[in-house]
Structure formats: structure tokens, C-alpha cells
GULUMTOR-767020 format. One record per residue: y, x, z of N, C-alpha, C in turn. Coordinates in Angstrom, 3 decimals, always signed. Layout:
BEGIN
R_Y_X_Z_Y_X_Z_Y_X_Z
...
This chain:
BEGIN
R_+92.647_+99.854_+118.253_+93.437_+98.695_+117.892_+94.916_+99.087_+117.863
R_+95.617_+98.583_+116.877_+97.034_+98.883_+116.730_+97.859_+98.058_+117.694
R_+98.952_+98.621_+118.068_+99.913_+97.953_+118.926_+100.531_+96.782_+118.150
R_+100.745_+95.674_+118.829_+101.362_+94.515_+118.190_+102.739_+94.872_+117.626
R_+103.399_+95.853_+118.207_+104.705_+96.275_+117.699_+104.599_+96.851_+116.290
R_+103.470_+97.487_+115.957_+103.285_+97.977_+114.588_+103.334_+96.810_+113.601
R_+102.700_+95.700_+113.937_+102.713_+94.529_+113.062_+104.133_+93.987_+112.905
R_+104.866_+93.945_+113.986_+106.246_+93.456_+113.942_+107.108_+94.386_+113.086
R_+106.959_+95.684_+113.281_+107.753_+96.644_+112.500_+107.377_+96.620_+111.025
R_+106.110_+96.404_+110.718_+105.708_+96.292_+109.309_+106.295_+95.037_+108.680
R_+106.276_+93.935_+109.398_+106.893_+92.716_+108.883_+108.389_+92.945_+108.670
R_+109.029_+93.650_+109.582_+110.442_+93.965_+109.460_+110.719_+94.830_+108.225
R_+109.804_+95.716_+107.878_+109.957_+96.544_+106.680_+110.135_+95.661_+105.440
R_+109.348_+94.603_+105.338_+109.466_+93.700_+104.189_+110.822_+92.982_+104.191
R_+111.297_+92.597_+105.357_+112.615_+91.977_+105.441_+113.730_+92.943_+105.097
R_+113.636_+94.182_+105.604_+114.649_+95.206_+105.290_+114.716_+95.444_+103.786
R_+113.554_+95.475_+103.148_+113.456_+95.682_+101.706_+114.205_+94.573_+100.953
R_+113.931_+93.323_+101.299_+114.585_+92.204_+100.611_+116.098_+92.243_+100.789
R_+116.540_+92.426_+102.020_+117.984_+92.452_+102.255_+118.632_+93.664_+101.591
R_+117.944_+94.795_+101.562_+118.491_+95.977_+100.884_+118.641_+95.716_+99.392
R_+117.644_+95.087_+98.776_+117.737_+94.781_+97.351_+118.809_+93.738_+97.059
R_+118.932_+92.751_+97.922_+119.811_+91.623_+97.638_+121.261_+91.849_+98.061
R_+121.476_+92.584_+99.152_+122.820_+92.731_+99.702_+123.205_+94.168_+100.025
R_+122.240_+95.034_+100.096_+122.480_+96.347_+100.653_+122.893_+97.395_+99.653
R_+122.801_+98.603_+100.124_+123.126_+99.757_+99.311_+121.834_+100.433_+98.880
R_+121.960_+101.349_+97.957_+120.806_+102.135_+97.538_+120.214_+102.873_+98.735
R_+121.073_+103.390_+99.616_+120.588_+104.105_+100.806_+119.732_+103.201_+101.694
R_+120.132_+101.930_+101.826_+119.343_+100.985_+102.621_+117.942_+100.825_+102.035
R_+117.871_+100.728_+100.717_+116.574_+100.557_+100.059_+115.743_+101.830_+100.178
R_+116.371_+102.982_+99.970_+115.630_+104.240_+100.054_+115.046_+104.457_+101.441
R_+115.686_+103.924_+102.462_+115.176_+104.062_+103.823_+113.876_+103.290_+104.032
R_+113.503_+102.453_+103.090_+112.225_+101.735_+103.158_+111.068_+102.584_+102.606
R_+111.371_+103.735_+102.017_+110.369_+104.595_+101.380_+110.367_+105.980_+102.021
R_+109.208_+106.607_+102.028_+109.143_+108.014_+102.401_+109.857_+108.813_+101.312
R_+110.293_+110.040_+101.598_+110.995_+110.822_+100.579_+110.197_+111.008_+99.288
R_+108.875_+111.047_+99.387_+108.036_+111.202_+98.191_+107.337_+109.893_+97.828
R_+107.847_+108.780_+98.349_+107.227_+107.474_+98.118_+107.220_+107.094_+96.645
R_+106.284_+106.210_+96.301_+106.124_+105.726_+94.933_+106.462_+104.238_+94.902
R_+107.393_+103.884_+94.009_+107.755_+102.491_+93.760_+107.177_+102.173_+92.392
R_+106.036_+101.495_+92.371_+105.289_+101.243_+91.151_+105.500_+99.800_+90.711
R_+106.102_+99.627_+89.540_+106.346_+98.290_+89.005_+105.484_+98.097_+87.769
R_+104.699_+97.040_+87.751_+103.734_+96.844_+86.661_+104.413_+96.719_+85.305
R_+105.703_+96.369_+85.285_+106.398_+96.218_+84.005_+107.299_+97.399_+83.654
R_+107.383_+98.421_+84.543_+108.324_+99.517_+84.294_+107.754_+100.899_+84.532
R_+106.690_+101.010_+85.295_+106.103_+102.312_+85.571_+106.292_+102.730_+87.021
R_+105.947_+103.985_+87.298_+106.003_+104.541_+88.647_+107.258_+105.386_+88.825
R_+108.062_+105.027_+89.816_+109.240_+105.790_+90.195_+108.864_+106.555_+91.460
R_+108.893_+107.888_+91.382_+108.367_+108.733_+92.455_+109.507_+109.466_+93.139
R_+109.620_+109.279_+94.441_+110.637_+109.967_+95.225_+111.970_+109.245_+95.205
R_+112.814_+109.606_+96.165_+114.098_+108.924_+96.330_+114.994_+109.014_+95.104
R_+115.014_+110.136_+94.428_+115.902_+110.287_+93.272_+115.549_+109.304_+92.165
R_+114.262_+109.184_+91.842_+113.851_+108.269_+90.784_+114.007_+106.811_+91.210
R_+113.689_+106.508_+92.472_+113.856_+105.142_+92.962_+115.341_+104.764_+92.923
R_+116.213_+105.679_+93.308_+117.652_+105.422_+93.268_+118.126_+105.132_+91.848
R_+117.584_+105.833_+90.859_+117.962_+105.589_+89.463_+117.637_+104.151_+89.067
R_+116.483_+103.665_+89.483_+116.101_+102.282_+89.185_+117.016_+101.296_+89.901
R_+117.245_+101.505_+91.173_+118.061_+100.578_+91.958_+119.488_+100.546_+91.434
R_+120.049_+101.704_+91.131_+121.413_+101.763_+90.611_+121.517_+101.078_+89.244
R_+120.480_+101.195_+88.413_+120.489_+100.563_+87.089_+120.417_+99.047_+87.188
R_+119.815_+98.540_+88.248_+119.654_+97.089_+88.374_+120.675_+96.452_+89.309
R_+121.655_+97.213_+89.774_+122.612_+96.725_+90.775_+123.452_+95.557_+90.276
R_+123.697_+95.503_+88.975_+124.587_+94.480_+88.428_+124.061_+93.062_+88.669
R_+122.784_+92.865_+88.554_+122.227_+91.522_+88.633_+121.406_+91.293_+89.879
R_+122.013_+91.395_+91.042_+121.283_+91.169_+92.292_+120.891_+89.703_+92.409
R_+119.656_+89.480_+92.776_+119.125_+88.149_+92.938_+118.548_+88.030_+94.339
R_+117.704_+87.062_+94.590_+117.149_+86.863_+95.927_+115.641_+87.044_+95.905
R_+115.196_+88.005_+96.686_+113.771_+88.304_+96.814_+113.202_+87.520_+97.988
R_+112.131_+86.809_+97.739_+111.451_+86.015_+98.766_+110.019_+86.535_+98.896
R_+109.604_+86.819_+100.106_+108.247_+87.313_+100.357_+107.529_+86.299_+101.227
R_+106.272_+86.060_+100.883_+105.484_+85.120_+101.681_+104.043_+85.592_+101.784
R_+103.358_+85.044_+102.765_+101.937_+85.303_+102.987_+101.639_+86.784_+103.146
R_+102.455_+87.454_+103.946_+102.221_+88.863_+104.242_+100.924_+89.000_+105.027
R_+100.047_+89.864_+104.533_+98.798_+90.184_+105.213_+98.771_+91.690_+105.455
R_+98.583_+92.063_+106.699_+98.387_+93.465_+107.042_+96.892_+93.654_+107.181
R_+96.307_+94.243_+106.144_+94.850_+94.350_+106.085_+94.293_+95.350_+107.080
R_+95.019_+96.446_+107.273_+94.518_+97.459_+108.203_+95.648_+98.360_+108.657
R_+95.498_+98.854_+109.868_+96.377_+99.893_+110.399_+95.466_+100.906_+111.076
R_+95.528_+102.149_+110.610_+94.704_+103.207_+111.195_+95.366_+104.546_+110.951
R_+95.404_+105.371_+111.980_+95.923_+106.734_+111.858_+97.322_+106.793_+111.247
R_+98.173_+105.867_+111.641_+99.551_+105.886_+111.165_+99.736_+105.402_+109.746
R_+98.744_+104.728_+109.178_+98.840_+104.202_+107.815_+98.431_+102.743_+107.819
R_+99.174_+101.925_+107.077_+98.882_+100.496_+106.994_+98.704_+100.093_+105.537
R_+97.746_+99.231_+105.297_+97.531_+98.622_+103.984_+97.974_+97.169_+104.095
R_+98.894_+96.765_+103.213_+99.488_+95.433_+103.287_+99.523_+94.804_+101.897
R_+99.602_+93.469_+101.897_+99.779_+92.744_+100.639_+100.557_+91.473_+100.929
R_+101.227_+90.968_+99.896_+102.037_+89.762_+100.043_+102.343_+89.203_+98.658
R_+102.754_+87.948_+98.633_+103.273_+87.328_+97.416_+104.784_+87.461_+97.405
R_+105.385_+87.393_+96.204_+106.842_+87.382_+96.119_+107.308_+86.422_+95.036
R_+108.530_+85.935_+95.225_+109.289_+85.175_+94.234_+110.628_+85.862_+94.081
R_+111.124_+85.935_+92.872_+112.479_+86.418_+92.630_+113.277_+85.239_+92.098
R_+114.317_+84.860_+92.830_+115.140_+83.709_+92.480_+116.491_+84.156_+91.962
R_+116.942_+83.506_+90.886_+118.280_+83.774_+90.354_+119.301_+83.198_+91.333
R_+120.314_+83.957_+91.656_+121.280_+83.576_+92.686_+122.074_+82.326_+92.313
R_+122.505_+82.222_+91.083_+123.440_+81.137_+90.730_+122.816_+79.745_+90.762
R_+121.489_+79.645_+90.543_+120.889_+78.314_+90.499_+119.500_+78.230_+91.144
R_+119.051_+79.302_+91.757_+117.760_+79.367_+92.449_+116.557_+79.181_+91.520
R_+116.752_+79.399_+90.235_+115.623_+79.327_+89.301_+114.705_+80.528_+89.527
R_+113.419_+80.316_+89.362_+112.458_+81.401_+89.504_+112.545_+82.306_+88.282
R_+112.793_+83.592_+88.539_+112.875_+84.586_+87.472_+111.548_+85.307_+87.287
R_+110.839_+85.496_+88.396_+109.525_+86.137_+88.332_+108.783_+85.859_+89.621
R_+107.474_+86.056_+89.547_+106.660_+86.018_+90.765_+105.477_+86.927_+90.586
R_+104.868_+87.276_+91.706_+103.725_+88.172_+91.665_+103.283_+88.524_+93.066
R_+102.754_+89.735_+93.191_+102.268_+90.158_+94.504_+102.462_+91.657_+94.692
R_+102.435_+92.049_+95.949_+102.568_+93.445_+96.351_+101.227_+93.940_+96.877
R_+100.935_+95.197_+96.619_+99.815_+95.916_+97.235_+100.391_+97.237_+97.711
R_+100.581_+97.366_+99.020_+101.381_+98.447_+99.565_+100.631_+99.297_+100.584
R_+101.079_+100.530_+100.689_+100.651_+101.435_+101.754_+101.903_+101.914_+102.467
R_+101.931_+101.702_+103.775_+103.055_+102.154_+104.591_+102.551_+103.200_+105.576
R_+103.445_+104.105_+105.945_+103.104_+105.125_+106.937_+104.138_+105.097_+108.051
R_+103.674_+105.401_+109.252_+104.582_+105.488_+110.396_+105.146_+106.897_+110.413
R_+106.430_+107.006_+110.199_+107.098_+108.304_+110.073_+107.369_+108.909_+111.448
R_+107.654_+110.210_+111.492_+107.901_+110.886_+112.766_+108.995_+110.236_+113.623
R_+109.961_+109.538_+112.980_+111.009_+108.868_+113.744_+110.575_+107.496_+114.265
R_+109.291_+107.150_+114.026_+108.746_+105.887_+114.504_+108.951_+104.706_+113.568
R_+109.645_+104.923_+112.450_+109.927_+103.860_+111.485_+108.819_+103.805_+110.440
R_+108.362_+102.602_+110.125_+107.386_+102.411_+109.049_+108.111_+102.412_+107.712
R_+107.576_+103.181_+106.757_+108.132_+103.247_+105.400_+106.969_+103.259_+104.409
R_+107.264_+102.839_+103.198_+106.217_+102.838_+102.181_+106.017_+104.222_+101.588
R_+104.772_+104.618_+101.496_+104.405_+105.765_+100.670_+104.041_+105.265_+99.275
R_+103.642_+103.994_+99.195_+103.347_+103.347_+97.910_+103.703_+101.878_+98.020
R_+104.567_+101.438_+97.136_+104.872_+100.009_+96.997_+104.546_+99.638_+95.570
R_+103.495_+98.853_+95.423_+103.031_+98.435_+94.092_+103.443_+96.982_+93.868
R_+104.303_+96.772_+92.862_+104.801_+95.448_+92.507_+104.058_+95.004_+91.250
R_+103.295_+93.931_+91.383_+102.498_+93.422_+90.261_+103.071_+92.066_+89.854
R_+103.665_+92.031_+88.674_+104.247_+90.785_+88.177_+103.151_+89.922_+87.572
R_+103.066_+88.686_+88.050_+102.140_+87.719_+87.463_+102.837_+86.898_+86.385
R_+104.169_+86.797_+86.485_+104.961_+86.067_+85.499_+106.411_+86.503_+85.604
R_+107.096_+86.560_+84.444_+108.538_+86.835_+84.380_+109.147_+85.918_+83.328
R_+110.357_+85.390_+83.563_+111.000_+84.615_+82.511_+111.471_+85.587_+81.422
R_+111.843_+85.039_+80.273_+112.183_+85.885_+79.123_+113.345_+86.829_+79.403
R_+114.388_+86.322_+80.021_+115.568_+87.157_+80.276_+115.231_+88.308_+81.218
R_+114.448_+88.032_+82.250_+114.081_+89.083_+83.189_+113.168_+90.110_+82.519
R_+112.276_+89.645_+81.667_+111.384_+90.559_+80.954_+112.184_+91.492_+80.045
R_+113.183_+90.946_+79.347_+114.036_+91.789_+78.483_+114.790_+92.824_+79.311
R_+115.342_+92.398_+80.426_+116.066_+93.325_+81.310_+115.142_+94.432_+81.803
R_+113.939_+94.065_+82.169_+112.969_+95.048_+82.667_+112.657_+96.112_+81.619
R_+112.613_+95.704_+80.360_+112.303_+96.651_+79.286_+113.337_+97.765_+79.199
R_+114.560_+97.495_+79.619_+115.604_+98.515_+79.562_+115.597_+99.413_+80.793
R_+114.715_+99.118_+81.754_+114.699_+99.858_+83.008_+113.340_+100.504_+83.277
R_+112.668_+100.938_+82.228_+111.391_+101.626_+82.417_+111.640_+103.070_+82.863
R_+110.601_+103.689_+83.384_+110.689_+105.102_+83.786_+111.179_+105.932_+82.603
R_+110.598_+105.693_+81.438_+110.939_+106.489_+80.262_+112.418_+106.354_+79.900
R_+112.926_+105.136_+79.930_+114.329_+104.926_+79.533_+115.311_+105.407_+80.582
R_+115.022_+105.171_+81.842_+115.966_+105.562_+82.896_+115.941_+107.051_+83.192
R_+114.780_+107.670_+83.046_+114.652_+109.065_+83.437_+114.408_+110.012_+82.264
R_+114.367_+109.462_+81.056_+114.167_+110.284_+79.874_+112.800_+110.937_+79.830
R_+111.790_+110.263_+80.385_+110.424_+110.793_+80.379_+109.633_+110.143_+79.258
R_+108.490_+110.742_+78.999_+107.557_+110.119_+78.052_+107.748_+110.546_+76.715
């Protein structure tokens, strides 16, 4: 059985992620991922490792909005790895309109420093408004990293 502190630290990981995206620096966000972690966005592709994740975060820095996470479920914790899922809403800052919503399917690992970080964060969009969808098209793996 996992220590209750693992559950608390995993929940904190989701909070750190939201605040890093909404108010923080790229370094704050990268600290939520292992160095070889995968940030997989259903509308943009897989960003692998800190360098690629940083390219995405830096490209989207202009339009910071508010990330809301709810119904976090930690499905399992075993051998230093956790499987988690949650719903999310992305709200536009100026008027709190919903820009997108969907769900996460994540794998986190407990790192040698005792901090939980994602080895895989899968963002699955169930809906995006038109403006957000257009913005996302300019931030695909291929466009940001010259791949494909």
C-alpha cells in the first residue's frame, strides 16, 4: 500500500502544473516532468524531453489562461509509478469563457529527489473553441520543431 503522502504529492503535482502554466516560468513547468518526459497533446502531437516541452511553453506564453483540474483519480501507485486521470477546463482570463475541455491520462514517477513528476502527460481535448483550435494549429510538433 502506498503512503498517503504519495497521494498528497501527486495531487500537488497537478496544482504545480496549473500554476506553472498560468503564472509561472518555463522552468516551473519543466519541473513537473522528468527530463525525458512526454507532453502529449491530442491536437498538437508529442513533445519529448525538456527542450521540446520548453519550445511549446515558450510559444504559448503570450496567451496565458486559467487551467482548472477536477475529479483527479489516482488509479494506482506501485514501484514508484502512478497512473492518474482527471478532467480539465481551460478558461479565458479576461471573461472566464471556456476555451477548451477534456481529460488527462498520466503516468507519474517518484524521482530520486522524492518529487513526483510526469513521465507521460497525455492531454486529450474533448472540445476547443474556434480561436483556441486555430492557435493550436500553429503550435504543433511539426511547426514548432521543424519535424515531419
